[in-house]
C-alpha positions in Angstrom: 0.1 -0.1 0.1 2.8 2.7 0.8 4.3 2.0 -3.1 0.6 3.1 -4.4 -0.9 5.9 -1.6 0.8 9.2 -1.8 2.3 10.7 1.2 1.6 6.6 3.1 5.3 5.4 4.4 6.5 2.6 6.4 9.2 1.8 7.7 10.2 -1.5 6.5 11.7 -2.8 10.1 11.5 -6.0 9.6 8.7 -8.9 9.6 5.5 -7.3 11.9 7.9 -4.8 12.7 7.3 -1.8 10.9 6.0 1.6 11.8 3.5 3.6 9.4 3.7 7.5 9.1 1.5 9.9 6.8 2.1 13.8 5.4 5.5 13.9 7.1 4.0 13.5 10.3 7.1 10.8 11.6 9.0 10.7 14.8 11.3 7.6 14.9 12.0 4.3 13.0 12.0 2.1 16.3 9.6 0.5 18.3 9.6 2.8 21.5 7.1 3.3 24.3 5.2 6.2 22.6 1.8 5.9 21.3 1.9 5.4 17.3 1.2 8.4 14.9 -1.1 6.4 12.6 -4.0 4.2 14.1 -4.2 0.6 12.6 -7.8 -0.9 12.3 -9.7 -4.3 10.9 -12.7 -3.4 10.3 -14.2 -1.9 13.3 -11.4 -3.3 15.6 -8.3 -1.1 16.8 -5.2 -3.2 16.5 -2.4 -1.0 17.5 -1.7 1.8 20.0 2.1 1.6 20.7 2.8 -1.4 18.8 4.4 -1.7 15.5 1.9 -2.7 12.2 0.7 -6.3 12.6 1.4 -6.3 8.5 -1.8 -8.4 8.3 -1.7 -10.2 4.9 -3.5 -9.0 2.7 -6.0 -12.3 1.8 -9.8 -12.0 1.5 -9.7 -8.0 1.3 -12.2 -5.7 0.4 -10.5 -2.3 0.3 -7.9 -0.5 2.7 -9.0 3.0 3.5 -6.3 5.5 4.5 -7.7 8.9 6.2 -5.1 11.5 6.6 -3.9 14.0 8.9 -5.6 14.0 12.6 -8.8 11.8 13.0 -9.3 13.1 16.5 -13.2 13.3 17.0 -13.9 10.0 15.6 -10.6 7.7 15.7 -9.2 9.1 19.3 -6.6 12.3 19.8 -3.5 9.9 19.0 -4.0 9.8 15.4 -1.6 12.3 14.5 -0.9 11.5 11.1 -4.1 9.4 10.5 -5.6 6.1 10.0 -4.8 3.2 8.7 -8.1 0.7 8.5 -8.4 -2.9 6.4 -11.6 -3.8 5.7 -12.1 -7.7 5.2 -14.7 -9.5 2.7 -17.7 -10.4 4.8 -19.6 -13.3 5.0 -21.8 -13.7 1.9 -25.8 -15.2 3.6 -26.8 -16.8 0.0 -24.6 -19.1 -1.4 -21.8 -21.7 -0.7 -18.2 -20.4 -2.2 -14.7 -21.2 -2.2 -11.3 -19.9 -3.5 -7.4 -21.1 -3.7 -4.5 -19.0 -4.6 -1.0 -20.7 -4.9 2.7 -18.8 -5.3 5.8 -19.4 -6.2 8.5 -16.9 -6.2 12.5 -17.4 -6.1 15.7 -15.0 -5.9 18.0 -16.2 -8.7 21.6 -17.4 -6.2 19.1 -17.4 -3.5 16.3 -19.4 -2.3 12.6 -20.7 -3.4 9.4 -19.1 -1.5 5.7 -20.3 -2.1 2.4 -19.3 -0.6 -0.9 -20.9 -0.7 -4.1 -19.1 0.7 -7.5 -20.5 0.8 -11.5 -19.1 1.3 -14.7 -21.1 2.1 -18.1 -19.1 2.5 -20.5 -21.4 4.6 -24.2 -20.3 4.6 -25.5 -21.7 8.3 -28.7 -20.6 7.9 -29.9 -19.0 4.4 -30.4 -15.4 4.5 -29.3 -15.1 8.2 -26.0 -16.5 9.5 -22.8 -17.4 7.2 -19.3 -18.2 8.0 -16.5 -17.1 6.1 -13.3 -19.1 6.5 -9.6 -17.7 6.0 -6.3 -19.3 6.1 -2.9 -18.9 4.7 0.8 -19.5 4.6 3.5 -17.1 3.3 7.5 -18.5 2.8 9.5 -15.5 1.7 12.9 -16.7 0.8 15.7 -15.8 2.3 18.8 -13.6 0.5 21.6 -13.1 3.1 24.6 -14.9 3.3 26.5 -15.2 6.8 30.5 -15.1 6.3 30.4 -18.4 8.7 28.7 -20.7 5.9 25.5 -20.4 6.5 23.2 -18.8 3.5 19.6 -17.6 2.8 19.8 -16.7 6.3 16.6 -14.0 6.7 14.0 -16.7 5.5 10.6 -15.7 6.4 7.6 -17.9 7.4 3.6 -16.0 7.8 0.9 -18.4 8.9 -2.5 -16.6 9.2 -6.0 -17.8 9.8 -9.2 -15.5 10.3 -13.4 -16.9 11.1 -16.0 -14.4 10.5 -19.7 -15.1 11.4 -22.6 -13.2 10.5 -25.8 -13.0 12.0 -29.1 -10.9 10.7 -31.7 -11.7 13.7 -33.7 -9.6 12.5 -34.4 -7.0 9.6 -32.2 -4.1 9.7 -29.9 -5.9 12.4 -26.5 -7.7 11.6 -23.8 -9.2 14.3 -20.1 -9.7 13.2 -17.6 -11.7 15.3 -14.2 -12.1 14.2 -11.6 -14.2 15.3 -8.0 -13.7 13.7 -4.5 -14.4 14.3 -1.3 -14.3 12.5 1.9 -15.6 12.9 5.2 -14.1 11.5 8.4 -15.5 12.3 11.7 -14.6 10.9 15.1 -16.9 11.1 17.1 -14.2 11.0 17.5 -10.1 10.7 18.0 -8.9 7.4 21.0 -6.6 7.0 24.4 -6.1 5.3 27.9 -5.4 6.4 28.3 -2.2 4.4 32.0 -2.8 3.0 30.3 -6.0 1.7 29.6 -5.9 -2.3 27.6 -9.2 -2.3 24.8 -9.7 0.2 27.0 -11.3 2.4 28.0 -10.1 6.5 30.3 -11.5 9.2 29.6 -14.5 10.9 27.0 -13.5 13.8 25.0 -15.3 16.3 21.8 -15.7 14.9 18.8 -13.2 15.3 15.7 -14.2 15.1 12.2 -12.1 14.9 8.8 -13.2 15.7 5.6 -11.2 15.7 2.0 -13.0 17.1 -1.3 -11.1 16.9 -4.6 -12.6 18.0 -7.9 -10.4 17.2 -11.3 -10.9 18.7 -14.2 -8.4 17.5 -17.6 -8.1 17.8 -19.7 -5.2 16.0 -23.8 -5.0 16.3 -25.7 -3.0 14.0 -29.1 -1.9 13.4 -31.5 1.1 12.7 -33.2 3.0 15.8 -36.4 4.6 13.3 -34.2 6.9 11.6 -30.7 6.5 13.0 -28.1 3.9 13.1 -26.7 2.2 15.6 -23.2 0.9 16.5 -21.6 -1.4 19.2 -18.4 -2.8 18.6 -15.8 -4.0 21.3 -12.8 -5.7 20.6 -9.4 -7.2 21.9 -6.2 -7.3 20.3 -3.1 -8.7 21.5 0.5 -8.8 20.0 3.5 -10.5 21.1 6.7 -9.5 19.6 10.2 -11.1 19.8 13.7 -10.1 18.6 17.1 -11.2 19.5 20.4 -9.2 18.6 23.9 -9.9 18.8 25.2 -8.2 21.5 28.8 -9.6 21.4 30.5 -5.5 20.6 28.6 -4.1 24.1 29.4 -7.0 26.0 32.3 -5.4 27.8 30.4 -1.8 28.9 27.7 -4.4 30.5 30.0 -5.7 32.1 29.6 -9.4 30.7 31.6 -11.3 27.7 31.4 -12.1 24.3 29.2 -13.6 22.5 26.5 -12.1 24.0 23.2 -12.4 22.7 19.9 -9.7 23.7 16.4 -10.8 23.6 13.5 -8.6 24.1 9.9 -9.9 24.3 7.3 -7.1 24.1 3.3 -7.9 24.8 1.0 -5.2 24.0 -2.9 -5.4 24.2 -5.5 -3.2 23.1 -9.5 -3.2 24.2 -11.2 -0.7 22.8 -15.3 -0.1 23.1 -17.3 2.0 21.5 -21.6 2.8 21.2 -22.2 5.2 18.5 -25.7 6.5 16.9 -25.9 7.9 13.5 -28.1 10.1 11.3 -26.8 10.1 7.5 -29.8 11.0 6.2 -31.6 14.6 5.8 -29.9 17.4 5.4 -28.1 17.7 8.1 -25.7 14.1 8.8 -24.3 13.5 12.6 -22.8 11.1 14.3 -21.8 10.6 18.6 -21.5 8.4 20.9 -19.1 7.6 23.6 -15.7 5.3 23.8 -13.4 3.6 26.3 -10.1 2.1 25.3 -7.4 0.6 26.9 -4.1 0.0 26.2 -1.5 -2.5 28.0 2.0 -2.8 27.0 5.4 -4.6 28.5 9.0 -5.3 27.6 11.7 -7.4 29.0 15.0 -7.6 28.0 17.7 -10.0 29.0 21.1 -10.4 28.0 22.3 -14.3 28.3 26.1 -15.5 27.4 27.3 -19.0 26.0 26.9 -19.6 29.9 23.9 -20.1 31.9 24.8 -16.4 33.1 21.9 -14.3 32.5 21.4 -10.1 33.0 18.3 -8.7 33.2 18.6 -4.6 31.4 15.0 -4.0 30.9 11.7 -4.6 32.8 8.6 -2.1 31.9 5.0 -2.0 31.5 2.9 1.2 30.8 -0.8 1.3 30.6 -3.1 3.9 29.1 -6.7 4.5 29.5 -8.9 6.6 28.1 -12.9 7.5 27.8 -14.4 10.0 25.1 -17.4 11.5 24.5 -17.3 13.0 20.7 -19.4 14.4 18.0 -19.6 15.5 14.8 -21.8 16.4 11.8 -22.2 19.0 8.9 -24.6 20.8 7.2 -25.2 23.0 4.2 -24.6 26.9 4.1 -25.2 28.0 0.7 -25.9 25.8 -3.0 -23.0 23.3 -2.8 -21.4 24.7 0.4 -20.9 22.1 3.2 -19.4 23.1 7.0 -18.8 20.2 8.9 -17.8 20.4 12.8 -16.4 17.8 15.3 -14.9 17.6 18.7 -14.0 14.9 21.1 -13.8 15.9 24.7 -11.7 13.3 26.6 -10.0 11.6 30.2 -6.6 10.2 29.6 -4.8 8.1 32.5 -1.3 6.9 32.1 0.6 4.7 34.5 4.3 4.2 33.4 6.8 1.3 35.6 10.3 1.5 34.1 13.6 -0.7 35.5 16.6 0.0 33.8 20.6 0.7 34.1 19.0 4.6 34.6 16.8 3.0 37.8 13.1 2.7 38.9 10.1 4.7 38.3 6.5 4.6 38.8 4.3 7.9 37.6 1.1 7.9 36.7 -0.5 11.2 35.6 -4.0 12.2 34.2 -5.4 15.0 32.4 -8.7 16.3 30.3 -8.3 17.6 26.6 -10.7 18.9 23.7 -9.8 17.5 19.8 -11.8 19.8 17.5 -12.0 19.8 13.6 -13.8 21.9 10.9 -14.2 21.2 7.5 -15.4 23.2 4.6 -16.4 21.8 1.5 -17.4 22.8 -1.8 -19.2 20.6 -4.6 -19.6 22.8 -7.9 -20.9 19.5 -9.1 -21.7 16.0 -9.0 -18.0 15.2 -10.2 -15.5 17.8 -8.9 -15.0 18.4 -5.0 -12.9 21.3 -3.2 -12.3 21.0 0.5 -10.3 22.7 3.5 -9.9 21.4 6.5 -8.5 22.0 10.2 -8.2 19.6 12.9 -5.6 19.0 16.3 -4.2 15.6 17.7 -2.2 15.0 21.2 -0.6 12.1 22.5 0.5 11.6 26.2 3.5 12.0 27.5 5.5 8.9 30.0 8.8 8.2 31.2 12.3 9.5 29.7 15.0 8.1 32.6 17.3 10.7 31.5 15.2 13.7 32.6 17.0 14.5 35.6 13.4 17.1 36.2 11.3 15.5 35.8 11.6 12.4 34.6 9.5 12.5 31.9 8.7 13.7 28.5 5.6 16.0 27.7 2.5 15.1 25.5 2.9 16.5 21.8 0.0 18.1 19.9 -0.6 18.8 16.1 -2.7 21.1 14.6 -2.9 20.5 10.6 -4.4 22.5 8.0 -5.4 20.7 4.5 -6.6 21.7 1.1 -7.8 19.8 -2.0 -9.7 19.1 -5.0 -10.6 16.1 -6.8 -12.5 15.8 -10.4 -13.3 12.8 -12.3 -14.5 13.4 -15.7 -14.7 11.5 -19.3 -17.4 9.5 -17.7 -15.5 8.2 -15.2 -11.9 7.3 -16.7 -10.2 10.1 -15.9 -9.7 11.1 -12.0 -7.3 13.9 -10.7 -6.8 14.8 -7.1 -4.4 17.4 -5.6 -4.0 18.6 -2.2 -2.1 20.9 -0.2 -1.0 20.5 3.5 0.6 22.0 6.3 1.1 21.1 10.4 2.5 22.4 13.5 3.6 19.7 15.4 4.8 21.0 19.1 7.0 19.0 21.8 7.5 16.3 19.5 8.2 12.8 20.5 11.1 10.7 19.5 13.0 7.7 20.6 17.0 7.7 21.1 19.4 5.7 22.7 20.4 5.2 26.2 23.8 4.3 27.4 23.2 0.7 27.3 22.1 0.5 24.0 18.4 0.4 25.3 15.7 2.7 23.2 13.8 5.6 25.7 11.3 8.4 24.3 11.8 12.1 24.8 10.7 15.4 23.3 13.2 16.6 20.5 11.4 20.0 19.7 9.0 22.0 17.6 8.5 21.0 14.0 6.4 22.5 10.8 5.5 20.5 8.0 4.6 21.7 4.6 3.7 19.8 1.9 1.5 18.7 -1.4 0.2 15.1 -3.2 -1.0 14.8 -6.6 -2.4 11.5 -7.7 -3.8 10.8 -11.4 -6.0 8.1 -12.7 -6.5 7.6 -16.2 -8.5 4.5 -18.1 -8.9 5.3 -21.8 -9.9 2.2 -22.4 -11.2 -1.0 -21.1 -7.7 -2.9 -21.6 -5.5 0.3 -21.0 -5.2 1.6 -17.5 -2.7 4.2 -16.0 -1.9 5.3 -12.3 0.8 8.1 -11.4 1.4 10.0 -8.4 3.5 12.6 -6.4 4.3 14.3 -3.5 6.8 16.8 -2.2 7.6 17.5 1.5 9.3 19.8 3.7 9.0 18.1 7.3 11.3 20.2 9.7 12.4 20.9 13.5 12.4 24.7 13.7 13.5 24.7 17.7 15.0 22.3 20.0 13.8 21.5 23.8 13.1 25.0 25.3 13.7 27.0 21.6 17.2 25.7 21.9 18.7 26.6 18.4 19.2 23.3 16.6 23.0 22.2 15.7 22.3 19.2 13.4 20.2 18.0 10.4 16.7 19.4 11.2 14.8 16.9 9.3 12.2 14.9 10.3 12.9 11.1 10.4 12.3 8.2 7.7 10.3 10.8 5.3 11.4 11.8 2.5 11.0 15.1 0.5 10.2 13.9 -2.9 8.4 10.6 -3.6 6.4 9.4 -6.8 5.4 6.3 -8.4 3.2 5.0 -11.7 1.4 2.2 -13.0 0.7 1.1 -16.7 -1.2 -2.0 -17.3 -2.7 -3.5 -20.7 -5.5 -6.2 -20.3 -5.2 -9.2 -23.1 -7.8 -11.9 -23.1 -7.5 -14.7 -24.6 -10.4 -17.4 -24.2 -10.1 -18.6 -20.7 -6.4 -16.3 -20.1 -5.7 -13.4 -19.2 -2.4 -12.0 -19.8 -1.6 -8.2 -17.8 1.7 -7.3 -18.5 3.0 -3.6 -16.3 5.3 -1.7 -16.3 5.7 -0.3 -13.1 8.2 2.5 -11.1 8.8 4.3 -7.8 11.3 7.0 -6.6 11.6 7.4 -3.0 13.8 10.6 -2.1 16.4 11.1 0.5 15.8 10.9 3.9 17.1 10.3 7.2 17.2 7.4 9.8 16.8 9.6 13.0 16.7 12.4 15.4 19.5 10.7 17.5 23.1 11.5 16.2 23.9 8.2 17.6 21.3 6.3 15.7 21.4 8.1 12.5 22.4 7.2 8.9 21.3 8.8 5.3 18.8 6.8 3.3 16.6 7.1 0.1 17.6 8.4 -2.9 16.7 5.6 -4.9 14.6 4.5 -7.7 
């Protein structure tokens, strides 16, 4: 999706270890302890709070919705960059159906991989209940060799399953129950030595990674007269494990090489929401209440070849948010509409961290408001122009190196957006153009402690200015062309307490310039379809981190 949606960047930190950023709102590529700036959903269920993107495979998916910019009123205060939402195909109440897809993949001189997926739709009771089952296995070939003789060490296996039950208890009402699970296991990390021409690296202790995610979600939807009621409840649990070769840091930790560092993290997000909406008439609106509880924990241990074990990290964090929200719009004059939204919330954060800096237990509660306003103009059924302003907020947390408060502060973002969309030539040509600007205060970002562990602190204030263009053209039923480009300037403008910057002011990961194109031609020959395509992508230069100890240059490739 990141290659097709302008403004969406995935860090590609490894299987199930990536972070998503939208429109230049990026804090760090590393999985720290702060809230993710992009909220990830599966249907109505929130999957992540401070966890990495679990990288659910796109199997039996209807569409992906990407909402850019702060989405505080309806999706919570922490969605600074926006929302990434995967919508699966719902069970079909009327007929039995099934399909399967297989794939083979290989890398010259390296491994061979394969994948298989299957979908079965089972009506349980005609027009009243149906069950949809999904299963898949994906084996990605490795492409890195260790100098010690091991080859293709970074082979990755993904296994997943999903079961969806839809019940129609009465006319106008539906109940959807979803259970999903996915396991990602990478046999080793995926980097090579800088001075090697081939895809090899010095012999190291294996560095396996894994990500396990489980999701249970229930959604009740129905009609109460002219209103639509939605009640959703979900529980998402994620567990990650990464093992690093820490031999180079053994002496500083008072241990001996070879040394392994294993870090396990657990995440849990419980989300409950009740929403009432009126989607008809001249003044559509939605209002509701929500409760969110996020719990996460991290434990890191270093071990030598002998049984000796040293505990280096033991941290936990819990966040609860109770909120009331409302959003609606009404026409002003012909074609011109004003939309307003607001979310009033109470957030409580409790954090406990035990590492080489010390042990602290802190709890903090606060009230806040996240408003938004949109002015839209529809000069015709094929055109839309709009202007939007919105705000977002993320709570603070523990900063073990802050000698004054022991905390990092909440960061806040105010975003402005203007855009224009037009569809012409009978729907064959679509053009979208947009401009955006964000003011981000007290940016939260991750950095390295002396022990090599990652913590979070405030980096300063930032301004982001940019624009996007997307063109979709289908001159005939056989030809299609899609192209997009974006440019942005995401910069720190002040350090902490207004200090002048002494380093590169660019925000991490997000490039100043990026673009893509895709040209396809479909040829039908009897029961066969051949679809040759030409695709291209450019990702401009960027930096890795705001922390000088972690910073690297990257990007600038096509």
